[in-house]
C-alpha positions in Angstrom: 95.6 -0.8 -29.6 96.3 -4.4 -28.4 96.9 -5.0 -24.7 99.1 -7.9 -23.8 99.5 -8.9 -20.1 102.4 -11.0 -18.8 101.6 -12.8 -15.6 104.8 -14.0 -13.9 106.8 -11.4 -15.9 109.9 -11.5 -13.6 111.9 -14.0 -15.6 115.6 -13.3 -16.4 115.2 -12.8 -20.1 112.2 -14.8 -21.4 109.6 -12.0 -21.0 111.8 -9.4 -22.8 112.4 -11.9 -25.6 108.7 -12.5 -26.0 108.0 -8.7 -26.1 110.8 -8.2 -28.6 109.1 -10.8 -30.9 105.7 -9.2 -30.5 106.9 -5.7 -31.4 108.5 -6.9 -34.6 104.9 -7.2 -36.1 103.6 -3.8 -37.4 100.1 -4.7 -36.2 101.5 -5.0 -32.6 104.2 -2.4 -32.4 101.9 0.1 -30.6 100.7 -2.5 -28.1 100.2 -1.9 -24.4 102.5 -4.3 -22.6 101.5 -4.9 -19.0 104.0 -6.7 -16.8 102.8 -8.3 -13.6 104.8 -10.2 -10.9 104.7 -10.7 -7.2 108.4 -10.1 -6.9 109.1 -6.3 -7.1 112.8 -6.6 -7.7 112.4 -9.1 -10.6 109.5 -7.1 -12.0 111.7 -3.9 -12.1 114.4 -5.8 -14.0 111.9 -7.0 -16.6 110.5 -3.5 -17.0 114.0 -2.1 -17.7 114.8 -4.9 -20.1 111.6 -4.5 -22.0 112.0 -0.7 -22.1 115.5 -1.3 -23.6 113.9 -3.2 -26.5 111.2 -0.6 -27.0 113.7 2.3 -27.1 116.2 0.4 -29.3 113.4 -0.4 -31.8 111.8 3.0 -31.6 108.4 1.3 -31.1 105.3 3.3 -30.1 104.5 0.7 -27.5 103.3 1.6 -24.1 104.8 -0.2 -21.1 103.2 -0.6 -17.7 104.0 -2.7 -14.6 102.0 -3.7 -11.6 101.9 -6.2 -8.8 98.1 -6.4 -9.1 96.7 -9.2 -11.1 93.4 -7.3 -11.7 95.2 -4.2 -13.0 97.3 -6.3 -15.3 94.3 -8.1 -16.8 91.9 -5.2 -17.2 91.2 -4.7 -20.9 93.7 -7.4 -21.9 93.4 -9.0 -25.3 96.0 -11.7 -24.7 97.4 -13.0 -21.4 100.8 -14.8 -21.3 101.4 -16.9 -18.2 104.9 -17.8 -17.1 104.5 -18.3 -13.3 106.3 -20.6 -10.9 104.5 -21.5 -7.7 107.1 -21.4 -5.0 110.9 -21.0 -5.2 113.5 -23.7 -5.0 113.0 -24.0 -1.2 109.6 -25.5 -2.1 110.0 -27.5 -5.3 113.4 -29.0 -4.5 111.5 -31.5 -2.4 109.7 -32.7 -5.6 113.1 -34.1 -6.6 114.9 -34.8 -3.3 112.1 -36.8 -1.6 111.7 -39.2 -4.6 115.5 -39.6 -4.7 115.5 -40.7 -1.1 113.2 -43.5 -2.1 115.2 -44.4 -5.1 113.4 -42.5 -7.9 116.1 -40.5 -9.8 114.7 -37.3 -11.3 116.3 -35.1 -14.0 114.0 -32.1 -14.3 110.7 -33.0 -12.7 108.4 -30.3 -14.2 106.2 -32.4 -16.4 105.0 -35.8 -15.1 105.9 -38.4 -12.5 105.8 -37.7 -8.8 107.7 -34.4 -9.3 105.5 -33.1 -12.1 102.3 -34.1 -10.3 103.2 -32.2 -7.2 104.3 -29.2 -9.2 100.8 -29.3 -10.8 99.1 -29.7 -7.4 100.8 -26.5 -6.2 100.3 -24.5 -9.3 96.6 -25.3 -10.2 95.2 -22.9 -7.6 97.2 -19.8 -8.7 96.3 -20.7 -12.3 92.6 -21.0 -11.5 92.9 -17.6 -9.8 94.2 -16.1 -13.0 91.4 -17.5 -15.2 88.8 -16.5 -12.6 90.1 -12.9 -12.7 90.1 -13.1 -16.5 86.4 -14.2 -16.4 85.7 -10.9 -14.5 88.0 -8.4 -16.2 88.8 -9.7 -19.8 86.5 -12.7 -20.5 87.2 -12.5 -24.3 90.9 -12.6 -23.9 93.0 -15.6 -24.8 95.4 -17.3 -22.3 98.7 -18.5 -23.7 100.3 -20.7 -21.1 104.0 -21.4 -20.8 103.9 -22.7 -17.3 104.7 -26.4 -16.7 103.4 -29.1 -16.2 101.8 -28.0 -19.5 99.4 -30.8 -20.2 98.0 -31.1 -16.6 97.6 -27.4 -16.1 96.0 -26.7 -19.5 93.8 -29.8 -19.2 92.6 -28.6 -15.7 91.9 -25.1 -16.9 90.2 -26.2 -20.2 87.5 -28.0 -18.2 87.2 -25.3 -15.5 86.6 -22.1 -17.5 85.2 -20.7 -20.7 88.3 -18.6 -21.2 90.2 -19.8 -24.3 93.4 -21.5 -23.1 96.2 -23.1 -25.1 99.6 -24.1 -24.0 102.9 -23.3 -25.8 106.2 -25.2 -25.7 109.3 -24.8 -27.8 110.2 -28.5 -27.9 108.4 -29.2 -31.2 110.0 -26.5 -33.3 113.3 -26.9 -31.4 113.5 -30.6 -32.0 112.5 -30.1 -35.7 115.4 -27.7 -36.1 117.8 -30.2 -34.5 116.7 -33.0 -36.9 117.1 -30.6 -39.8 120.6 -29.8 -38.7 121.5 -33.5 -38.5 120.5 -34.1 -42.1 121.8 -30.8 -43.5 118.4 -29.4 -44.5 117.5 -25.7 -44.4 114.6 -25.4 -41.9 112.5 -23.5 -44.5 112.5 -26.6 -46.6 111.2 -28.9 -43.8 107.6 -29.8 -43.1 106.3 -32.1 -40.5 103.2 -33.4 -38.6 103.8 -33.8 -34.9 101.2 -35.0 -32.4 100.8 -36.6 -28.9 101.0 -34.9 -25.5 103.4 -32.2 -24.3 107.0 -33.4 -24.1 105.8 -36.7 -25.7 104.7 -35.8 -29.1 105.8 -37.7 -32.1 107.0 -36.6 -35.6 104.5 -38.7 -37.6 105.9 -37.3 -40.8 109.1 -35.4 -41.3 109.8 -34.3 -44.9 112.4 -32.4 -46.8 111.0 -30.7 -49.9 108.1 -33.1 -49.7 110.2 -36.2 -49.5 110.3 -38.5 -46.4 113.4 -37.5 -44.5 113.3 -40.3 -41.9 115.8 -42.4 -43.9 118.2 -39.6 -43.7 117.6 -39.2 -39.9 118.1 -43.0 -39.5 121.4 -42.8 -41.3 122.6 -39.9 -39.2 121.6 -41.6 -35.9 123.1 -45.0 -36.8 126.3 -43.9 -38.7 127.4 -40.7 -37.1 128.6 -41.1 -33.5 128.4 -37.4 -32.7 124.7 -37.4 -33.7 123.9 -40.5 -31.6 125.7 -39.1 -28.6 123.9 -35.8 -28.8 120.6 -37.4 -27.8 121.3 -40.9 -26.5 117.9 -41.5 -24.9 115.8 -40.1 -27.7 117.9 -41.9 -30.3 117.4 -45.2 -28.5 113.7 -44.5 -28.3 113.7 -43.7 -32.1 115.6 -46.9 -33.0 113.1 -48.9 -30.9 109.8 -47.1 -31.8 110.4 -45.8 -35.3 109.3 -42.2 -34.7 111.2 -39.3 -33.1 109.9 -37.8 -29.9 109.9 -34.2 -28.8 111.8 -32.8 -25.8 115.3 -33.6 -24.5 116.8 -36.9 -23.6 116.9 -35.9 -19.9 113.2 -35.1 -19.9 112.2 -38.3 -21.7 114.4 -40.5 -19.5 111.9 -39.7 -16.7 108.8 -40.6 -18.7 109.4 -44.3 -19.3 110.6 -47.5 -17.7 113.9 -48.0 -19.6 116.7 -45.6 -18.6 116.6 -44.4 -15.0 115.7 -47.5 -12.9 119.3 -48.6 -12.2 122.5 -46.7 -11.6 124.3 -48.5 -14.4 121.5 -47.5 -16.9 121.7 -43.9 -15.8 125.5 -44.0 -16.2 125.2 -45.6 -19.7 122.3 -43.5 -21.1 121.9 -40.3 -19.1 125.4 -39.1 -18.3 127.6 -38.6 -21.4 125.2 -37.2 -23.9 126.3 -33.9 -25.6 122.8 -32.4 -25.9 121.7 -29.6 -23.6 120.1 -32.0 -21.1 121.3 -35.7 -21.3 119.8 -36.6 -18.0 121.9 -35.6 -15.0 120.2 -35.9 -11.6 118.4 -32.7 -10.5 119.8 -30.8 -13.6 117.3 -27.9 -13.6 117.3 -27.6 -9.8 121.1 -27.2 -9.8 120.7 -24.5 -12.5 118.1 -22.7 -10.5 120.2 -22.8 -7.3 123.2 -21.3 -9.2 121.0 -18.7 -10.8 119.4 -17.7 -7.5 122.9 -17.1 -6.1 124.1 -14.9 -9.0 121.0 -13.4 -10.6 121.6 -9.9 -9.5 125.0 -9.9 -11.1 123.4 -11.3 -14.3 120.8 -8.5 -14.2 123.6 -5.9 -14.0 125.3 -7.5 -17.0 122.2 -7.7 -19.1 121.1 -4.1 -18.4 124.6 -2.8 -19.3 124.7 -4.5 -22.7 123.6 -2.4 -25.6 120.8 -3.7 -27.8 122.1 -4.6 -31.3 120.2 -4.9 -34.5 120.6 -8.7 -34.2 119.1 -8.5 -30.7 115.9 -7.0 -32.2 115.4 -9.9 -34.7 112.4 -12.1 -34.1 113.0 -15.5 -32.4 111.2 -18.8 -32.9 108.7 -18.8 -30.1 105.1 -19.2 -31.2 103.4 -16.5 -29.1 104.1 -13.4 -31.2 102.9 -15.1 -34.4 99.7 -16.3 -32.7 98.9 -12.8 -31.3 99.5 -11.2 -34.7 97.2 -13.8 -36.4 94.5 -13.2 -33.7 94.6 -9.5 -34.4 94.1 -10.0 -38.2 97.6 -10.7 -39.4 98.8 -13.6 -41.4 97.2 -16.9 -40.2 99.7 -19.1 -38.4 100.2 -22.8 -37.9 101.8 -24.1 -34.6 101.7 -27.0 -32.3 99.4 -26.2 -29.3 98.0 -27.9 -26.2 94.2 -28.2 -26.7 91.4 -30.5 -25.6 91.3 -33.8 -27.5 88.0 -33.5 -29.5 88.7 -36.6 -31.7 91.9 -35.0 -32.8 94.2 -37.9 -31.8 91.8 -40.8 -32.0 93.8 -43.3 -29.8 94.4 -40.9 -26.9 91.7 -40.1 -24.2 88.9 -38.0 -25.4 88.9 -34.6 -23.7 92.5 -34.9 -22.5 95.0 -32.2 -23.3 96.9 -33.1 -26.4 99.6 -31.4 -28.4 98.6 -31.1 -32.1 98.9 -28.8 -35.1 96.7 -25.8 -34.7 95.8 -23.0 -37.2 95.1 -19.6 -35.7 93.5 -16.7 -37.4 91.3 -13.7 -36.6 88.4 -16.2 -35.9 90.5 -18.0 -33.2 92.1 -21.5 -32.9 91.4 -24.4 -35.2 93.0 -27.6 -34.0 93.7 -30.2 -36.7 92.6 -33.8 -36.8 95.5 -36.2 -36.8 94.0 -39.6 -36.3 95.8 -42.5 -34.6 99.3 -42.4 -33.2 101.4 -45.5 -34.2 100.5 -48.3 -31.8 103.9 -48.5 -30.2 104.0 -44.8 -29.5 100.3 -44.7 -28.4 100.9 -47.3 -25.7 103.2 -45.1 -23.5 101.6 -41.8 -24.6 98.2 -43.2 -23.5 99.5 -44.3 -20.1 101.0 -40.8 -19.5 97.9 -39.1 -20.6 95.6 -41.2 -18.4 97.9 -40.6 -15.4 97.6 -36.9 -16.1 93.9 -37.2 -16.2 93.9 -38.9 -12.8 96.2 -36.2 -11.4 94.0 -33.5 -12.7 91.0 -35.0 -10.9 93.1 -35.3 -7.8 94.0 -31.6 -7.9 90.6 -30.3 -8.7 88.8 -32.5 -6.1 91.5 -32.4 -3.4 91.7 -36.2 -3.3 95.0 -37.6 -1.9 94.1 -41.2 -2.9 94.0 -40.2 -6.6 97.4 -38.6 -6.2 98.7 -41.9 -4.9 97.0 -43.8 -7.7 98.4 -41.5 -10.4 102.0 -41.8 -9.0 101.6 -45.6 -8.5 101.1 -45.9 -12.3 104.0 -43.6 -13.2 106.4 -45.9 -15.3 109.7 -44.8 -13.7 108.3 -44.9 -10.1 106.7 -48.3 -10.7 109.9 -49.7 -12.1 111.8 -48.7 -8.9 109.3 -48.9 -6.0 106.8 -51.2 -4.4 103.2 -50.0 -3.8 104.0 -49.6 -0.1 107.1 -47.5 -0.8 105.1 -45.3 -3.2 102.4 -44.8 -0.6 105.1 -43.7 1.9 106.7 -41.4 -0.6 103.4 -39.8 -1.6 102.4 -39.2 2.1 105.8 -37.5 2.7 105.3 -35.3 -0.4 101.7 -34.4 0.6 102.8 -33.4 4.1 105.7 -31.3 2.7 103.2 -29.4 0.4 100.4 -29.0 2.9 100.3 -25.2 2.9 100.0 -25.1 -0.9 97.1 -27.5 -1.1 94.1 -25.8 0.5 91.6 -27.9 -1.5 92.9 -31.1 0.3 91.2 -32.1 3.5 93.5 -35.0 4.1 97.3 -35.3 3.6 97.6 -39.1 4.0 96.7 -42.1 1.9 
């Protein structure tokens, strides 16, 4: 029997959806599902939602819940991590302090000043998880869904012998979006995608073995509704020749071009029709609304009957990976792994997002080679900034925090070095209680 532990299980739906996917595999239908969270009320909701799926599917799975990390991890084969360090009262400052200085943030969970401070707060809880795994389930695999993906996975991968890979749905989600634009069934699409999390590039995108980029180009340039769906990403594609993963809102934060002036934000980040065109503090606003109404949402979700359609497997990677690790069909996915000459013009040892084959023997990342030079330039900069931020978090060095944020493209396009220093000092002070490894909170 497989034991799968969920750390940070109190999400409003994501945990139960992952469990649903897992139980669709015959090899995994009798798994022990261990849910762990530090919020008892949210943990109870997840327990009831997961039990609904188990009952509706008549699965022989065993469900247990705990607020003890050690209990959740004891005997685990796979650990899924979906934690958030601090609530909106904490991480809203990641967005609001930069805005005060003139840096306009859309999401702030991946890179830039907001992503770096989210990493600094989150690395200690993540290290606690892997240290407990080393004691209680050293042969287990950690599948991480927590952002900032590349920085957290990169820090863990050099801090523990526990096998860690990071999972994000932006690669398969964007591939499906492109397929829809050209009218292709997804089962007829193949692609090679590589780079870093949220900035990986479709190096090849084929429909029935034929290059589909001409069809994508035609859709972007000739169909207004397609261009307007992802304005930032489409502008990046037209300039750089390759399509990038993750939404326009996210990517507008990662470069110099779209958020440095109000008129540019208005032009590129306001009227897109995709899920996240780039509105200021988009995810923060969503979280604040959810926090005000989540108990009502819980009642609604628990009251809904589970239909046959609800029991169908979704598109997340995790269930396929666990099935392959337990001896099922080998599976290819895009994972976040150390760069061991996989992407040859990104920093060696950094966390990269590349195709990975998983089977009973474990993970087998695939060699990709060079990214196109024009894509490698900005990807290299972001990856090196992440490397500096990782060192800052592991060493407790505020000067490296400042250096990392000083090189962030959007921050540098808006602020002087002196202004960046003041902003970093304010953010360090605001996060003082979450950074025990830091001896100083001023640069």
